[in-house]
N, C-alpha and C positions, 0 to 999 in steps of 0.2 A: 299769429293765427291759433287761436284755439280750436282743437278738434275733440268734438264730443260724441256719444256714443251713437247719435244718428248719423254721424259722418260716417264712421265703421260699419254701421249697419248698412248703409247704401252702398258702399264700396265692397264691402267683403260679406255680405248677408247677416242672418241672424246668427247671435253667439251661441254655438252648439251647447246642448244640456252635459253637464259636467266638466266643461272647459273654464278655467278662469284665466284672466289674463294677467300675466306677471312681466313687469318690462325688464327685458333684458340689459338695458342700458347700451352702452357702447364696449361691451364686454368682446374682444375679438375671439374668445374660445366657446362662445354660446352658438350652438347649433340648432336650427329649428327643425324638429321632427315632423317629418313628411305626414301628412293625413290622407290616406287613399280615399276617403268618404269627400275630401273636399276637391271640388273641381278647381284646377289650376286656374288664376286670375294673372293677367298682366296689368302692372303698374307702371306709372309716368312719374318723372319729377320734373319739375319747372325749366330743366336744361335738356330736356327730351330722352333721359336716359331711361332704359327699360329694365324692369327686373319680373320675374315671374315667382308668384308666391304659392306655396303648397299645402298651406294651413291656415286656419282661421287666425291663429295667434301670429304668424308672420305677417300676413295681411293686416291685420290690426296694428301690429307695430310699425309697419311703413307707412300706414296712413296717418297715424300719429305723427312721423316724421315728414308728412307733407307731400306724400306721394298720393297720386290720384288714379283713379281706373279709367278716366278718359284722356285721350292725347290732347294737349295743349296746343292749339294751332298757332304756329309761329311760321311766318312767311322767311324760309333761310334766305333770301336774297334781298332782305329791308334794308341792310345798309349800302347795298348797290343802287336800291331805288332811290334813299336820300342823297347819295353823292350824284346821281343822275339829275336829280331836281336842283341841288345846287349849282351844278354845273349849268343847267339850262337856265337857271336864273341870271346868273353871272354873265352868259353870253347874251340873254336878252337885255340886261341893264347895260352891258358893254355896246349893244348895237343904238341903243336908245341914246345914249350919251354921245355916241359918235355921229349919229343923225343929227341930233340938236347943234352940235357944235360947227357942222359944215352946213347946216341951214342959216346959221347966223353969220358966218363968214362972210 
């Protein structure tokens, strides 16, 4: 998934004047500087994790990493729904076979 400047602008806003984005990579010692003029944004990843970003650079970094500013709708009980439907299909099929076997006997 290629992230372009329009995606960053839609999620983080317009790049402030005098701010240049430098990618910190995976440096564990890198600390994002809080920008008091930047309104804190909440970003979400595909697994539903949440992070609050406090600067445009931090926001741009996470958006480039696949985070978005809208929560991804995911039904938490989807696996239970699938198992219930499979169970229902097995019961229906068993009843159909049972009725057909005794009808022909």
